[in-house]
PABAKOL-658736 format. One record per residue: x negated, y, z negated of N, C-alpha, C in turn. Coordinates in nm, 3 decimals. Example, Ala and Ser with C-alpha at 12.3 -4.5 7.8 and 13.67 -1.06 7.14 Angstrom:
! PABAKOL-658736
n_c1  n_c2  n_c3  ca_c1  ca_c2  ca_c3  c_c1  c_c2  c_c3
-1.319  -0.569  -0.780  -1.230  -0.450  -0.780  -1.320  -0.330  -0.780 .
-1.285  -0.225  -0.708  -1.367  -0.106  -0.714  -1.290  0.003  -0.787 .
//
This chain:
! PABAKOL-658736
n_c1  n_c2  n_c3  ca_c1  ca_c2  ca_c3  c_c1  c_c2  c_c3
-0.116  -0.134  -0.023  0.038  -0.005  -0.013  -0.122  0.147  0.014 .
-0.042  0.243  0.093  -0.107  0.372  0.098  -0.055  0.482  -0.025 .
-0.147  0.516  -0.080  -0.128  0.614  -0.158  -0.280  0.748  -0.133 .
-0.180  0.845  -0.157  -0.306  0.966  -0.111  -0.249  1.029  -0.221 .
-0.314  1.079  -0.337  -0.302  1.187  -0.482  -0.403  1.342  -0.459 .
-0.321  1.374  -0.453  -0.380  1.552  -0.424  -0.357  1.613  -0.546 .
-0.491  1.693  -0.558  -0.498  1.760  -0.712  -0.571  1.929  -0.644 .
-0.628  1.970  -0.761  -0.681  2.119  -0.721  -0.604  2.228  -0.702 .
-0.453  2.198  -0.709  -0.343  2.300  -0.734  -0.395  2.443  -0.817 .
-0.302  2.548  -0.798  -0.298  2.604  -0.967  -0.322  2.768  -0.880 .
-0.247  2.862  -0.974  -0.233  2.977  -0.948  -0.416  3.041  -0.951 .
-0.418  3.140  -0.838  -0.494  3.222  -0.856  -0.515  3.382  -0.762 .
-0.606  3.477  -0.850  -0.517  3.583  -0.840  -0.612  3.627  -0.591 .
-0.531  3.738  -0.605  -0.589  3.706  -0.425  -0.718  3.737  -0.421 .
-0.758  3.711  -0.356  -0.930  3.708  -0.352  -0.990  3.554  -0.322 .
-0.966  3.535  -0.451  -1.019  3.408  -0.533  -0.932  3.241  -0.430 .
-1.105  3.128  -0.502  -1.077  3.020  -0.445  -1.030  2.881  -0.530 .
-0.982  2.791  -0.429  -0.929  2.717  -0.505  -0.960  2.536  -0.367 .
-1.020  2.436  -0.433  -1.032  2.349  -0.377  -0.987  2.230  -0.365 .
-0.863  2.171  -0.284  -0.819  2.060  -0.291  -0.817  1.984  -0.269 .
-0.820  1.876  -0.336  -0.888  1.715  -0.362  -0.740  1.604  -0.303 .
-0.792  1.535  -0.193  -0.662  1.439  -0.223  -0.737  1.269  -0.210 .
-0.701  1.174  -0.297  -0.850  1.052  -0.292  -0.671  0.960  -0.185 .
-0.752  0.878  -0.122  -0.710  0.788  -0.044  -0.716  0.626  -0.080 .
-0.602  0.536  -0.074  -0.651  0.379  -0.108  -0.582  0.335  0.017 .
-0.595  0.180  -0.057  -0.505  0.161  0.079  -0.496  0.145  0.229 .
-0.582  0.224  0.333  -0.592  0.256  0.397  -0.761  0.230  0.478 .
-0.821  0.156  0.592  -0.969  0.217  0.637  -0.974  0.358  0.654 .
-1.051  0.425  0.540  -1.052  0.616  0.542  -1.129  0.668  0.608 .
-1.217  0.536  0.680  -1.340  0.612  0.771  -1.277  0.579  0.901 .
-1.223  0.531  0.971  -1.120  0.559  1.078  -0.985  0.631  1.118 .
-0.923  0.672  0.991  -0.828  0.773  0.974  -0.864  0.908  0.988 .
-0.740  0.925  1.118  -0.785  1.136  1.103  -0.661  1.146  0.944 .
-0.777  1.274  0.889  -0.696  1.299  0.770  -0.643  1.456  0.779 .
-0.547  1.554  0.717  -0.536  1.635  0.756  -0.459  1.730  0.643 .
-0.413  1.884  0.641  -0.383  1.944  0.500  -0.219  1.985  0.603 .
-0.130  1.992  0.571  -0.005  2.081  0.516  0.068  2.162  0.453 .
0.109  2.269  0.499  0.151  2.377  0.360  0.326  2.369  0.384 .
0.370  2.394  0.267  0.542  2.444  0.288  0.541  2.598  0.173 .
0.522  2.665  0.225  0.600  2.767  0.096  0.718  2.792  0.166 .
0.797  2.860  0.037  0.968  2.810  0.017  1.026  2.903  0.094 .
1.159  2.792  0.185  1.204  2.818  0.199  1.134  2.824  0.367 .
1.117  2.772  0.439  1.010  2.745  0.511  0.964  2.637  0.556 .
0.922  2.569  0.661  0.898  2.394  0.747  0.777  2.416  0.705 .
0.767  2.248  0.658  0.584  2.252  0.647  0.544  2.247  0.760 .
0.425  2.298  0.792  0.375  2.318  0.871  0.198  2.311  0.862 .
0.134  2.261  0.985  0.003  2.157  0.978  -0.079  2.326  0.982 .
-0.210  2.290  0.871  -0.308  2.429  0.829  -0.462  2.344  0.938 .
-0.488  2.203  0.862  -0.644  2.213  0.937  -0.598  2.022  0.922 .
-0.718  1.985  1.019  -0.742  1.832  0.995  -0.910  1.778  1.025 .
-0.918  1.698  1.012  -1.062  1.646  1.017  -1.073  1.491  1.078 .
-1.096  1.446  1.182  -1.083  1.313  1.229  -1.217  1.250  1.171 .
-1.216  1.102  1.208  -1.279  1.002  1.092  -1.443  1.015  1.050 .
-1.470  1.021  1.192  -1.665  1.060  1.149  -1.688  1.247  1.090 .
-1.500  1.294  1.049  -1.603  1.410  1.020  -1.689  1.546  1.149 .
-1.693  1.499  1.226  -1.716  1.555  1.368  -1.640  1.672  1.397 .
-1.541  1.606  1.438  -1.326  1.698  1.513  -1.331  1.744  1.375 .
-1.251  1.902  1.399  -1.217  2.000  1.285  -1.098  2.094  1.373 .
-1.035  2.146  1.268  -0.920  2.177  1.390  -0.882  2.231  1.272 .
-0.800  2.369  1.275  -0.748  2.523  1.183  -0.674  2.583  1.270 .
-0.583  2.615  1.154  -0.422  2.717  1.250  -0.485  2.866  1.250 .
-0.490  2.945  1.315  -0.565  3.072  1.293  -0.576  3.164  1.167 .
-0.503  3.095  1.115  -0.437  3.232  0.987  -0.517  3.216  0.880 .
-0.528  3.091  0.934  -0.715  3.055  0.775  -0.825  3.022  0.852 .
-0.887  3.074  0.987  -1.009  3.025  1.052  -1.095  3.095  0.977 .
-1.235  3.060  0.880  -1.341  3.181  0.819  -1.310  3.205  0.685 .
-1.171  3.096  0.655  -1.127  3.162  0.504  -1.158  3.006  0.450 .
-1.067  2.871  0.513  -1.111  2.749  0.437  -1.170  2.691  0.503 .
-1.200  2.525  0.463  -1.244  2.472  0.552  -1.232  2.361  0.451 .
-1.178  2.252  0.593  -1.190  2.057  0.553  -1.322  2.023  0.575 .
-1.300  1.935  0.477  -1.401  1.836  0.498  -1.415  1.684  0.367 .
-1.451  1.562  0.424  -1.418  1.467  0.404  -1.572  1.383  0.303 .
-1.586  1.325  0.200  -1.686  1.226  0.170  -1.564  1.015  0.214 .
-1.575  1.036  0.333  -1.555  0.823  0.355  -1.665  0.794  0.276 .
-1.702  0.813  0.146  -1.723  0.688  0.072  -1.683  0.674  -0.048 .
-1.641  0.835  -0.063  -1.518  0.835  -0.184  -1.363  0.835  -0.171 .
-1.363  0.807  -0.007  -1.219  0.783  -0.021  -1.205  0.935  -0.004 .
-1.253  1.039  -0.012  -1.102  1.170  -0.047  -1.169  1.288  0.044 .
-1.037  1.330  0.085  -1.052  1.467  0.241  -1.029  1.614  0.096 .
-1.144  1.687  0.167  -1.144  1.841  0.058  -1.086  1.941  0.162 .
-1.002  2.061  0.088  -0.962  2.166  0.122  -1.029  2.279  0.056 .
-1.130  2.339  0.073  -1.197  2.460  0.022  -1.115  2.562  0.120 .
-1.101  2.641  -0.019  -1.006  2.695  0.011  -1.012  2.904  0.005 .
-1.114  3.002  0.083  -1.147  3.105  0.033  -1.051  3.236  -0.008 .
-1.122  3.279  -0.011  -1.042  3.472  0.065  -0.837  3.468  0.036 .
-0.844  3.403  -0.078  -0.748  3.342  -0.092  -0.600  3.480  -0.043 .
-0.475  3.471  0.033  -0.417  3.587  0.035  -0.226  3.573  -0.022 .
-0.176  3.567  -0.054  -0.029  3.541  -0.079  0.063  3.508  0.002 .
0.016  3.559  0.144  0.109  3.435  0.211  0.040  3.308  0.222 .
-0.071  3.242  0.155  -0.109  3.094  0.143  -0.012  3.037  0.018 .
0.037  3.120  -0.060  0.130  2.974  -0.130  0.210  2.989  -0.108 .
0.192  2.792  -0.126  0.278  2.675  -0.066  0.273  2.616  -0.099 .
0.369  2.478  -0.186  0.278  2.338  -0.154  0.211  2.325  -0.084 .
0.103  2.274  -0.102  0.015  2.149  0.035  -0.030  2.049  0.030 .
0.063  1.962  0.127  0.069  1.820  0.125  -0.080  1.741  0.215 .
-0.145  1.654  0.195  -0.233  1.617  0.218  -0.175  1.446  0.346 .
-0.220  1.427  0.428  -0.198  1.370  0.571  -0.229  1.249  0.605 .
-0.265  1.187  0.695  -0.402  1.074  0.731  -0.307  0.977  0.809 .
-0.380  0.918  0.946  -0.280  0.846  1.033  -0.424  0.795  1.097 .
-0.401  0.718  1.156  -0.463  0.648  1.246  -0.403  0.669  1.415 .
-0.435  0.770  1.410  -0.383  0.818  1.578  -0.496  0.910  1.660 .
-0.454  0.957  1.811  -0.582  1.008  1.896  -0.559  1.235  1.810 .
-0.684  1.183  1.789  -0.723  1.338  1.778  -0.630  1.421  1.915 .
-0.629  1.433  2.048  -0.572  1.505  2.143  -0.464  1.576  2.120 .
-0.463  1.654  2.061  -0.342  1.739  2.074  -0.252  1.715  1.945 .
-0.406  1.728  1.801  -0.358  1.672  1.656  -0.229  1.761  1.576 .
-0.244  1.856  1.585  -0.137  1.976  1.512  -0.024  1.891  1.591 .
0.052  1.814  1.654  0.157  1.798  1.721  0.161  1.652  1.679 .
0.089  1.584  1.675  0.074  1.420  1.648  0.147  1.385  1.484 .
0.203  1.290  1.472  0.324  1.227  1.350  0.193  1.165  1.243 .
0.196  1.239  1.136  0.105  1.149  1.016  0.164  1.022  0.979 .
0.139  0.936  0.957  0.196  0.825  0.870  0.208  0.842  0.708 .
0.134  0.854  0.712  0.139  0.872  0.494  0.119  1.040  0.445 .
0.160  0.987  0.346  0.134  1.154  0.296  0.136  1.130  0.146 .
0.075  1.253  0.137  0.041  1.270  -0.052  0.235  1.374  -0.101 .
0.198  1.367  -0.252  0.344  1.402  -0.324  0.323  1.563  -0.281 .
0.227  1.627  -0.307  0.148  1.760  -0.269  0.117  1.811  -0.412 .
0.092  1.927  -0.407  0.004  2.030  -0.484  0.089  2.191  -0.545 .
0.112  2.235  -0.588  0.122  2.344  -0.585  -0.016  2.497  -0.555 .
-0.043  2.544  -0.486  -0.144  2.668  -0.439  -0.038  2.848  -0.487 .
-0.062  2.902  -0.609  0.023  3.070  -0.590  -0.056  3.143  -0.614 .
-0.031  3.242  -0.503  -0.132  3.345  -0.543  -0.036  3.467  -0.546 .
-0.126  3.538  -0.618  -0.066  3.700  -0.695  -0.118  3.739  -0.640 .
-0.016  3.878  -0.614  -0.096  3.977  -0.493  -0.198  4.095  -0.624 .
//
């Protein structure tokens, strides 16, 4: 059985930083594309960033480029999202997701496995 467990969310002031972690179990981690999504209050869940199994391929939405960094440690079956220069509009529940899928068109791919989410609140 696959489990994804996020941690690291919290309350931070604008301009601050947080690092989210997602520990995975029950899947061949180094072959799985891992991604972060977020859902702000009253809005749909949206793609934020993704990384392929090798750690070479990365993709980010424009609004987080230069501020967020996705990384992974395949020995620890963990993916991270380092978030710097946080803004109030980054406030959301952040979810990690995984799937054995093609990297092409990754933002629109369907992910099979999801964590429970972790709240990130940025105060202005």
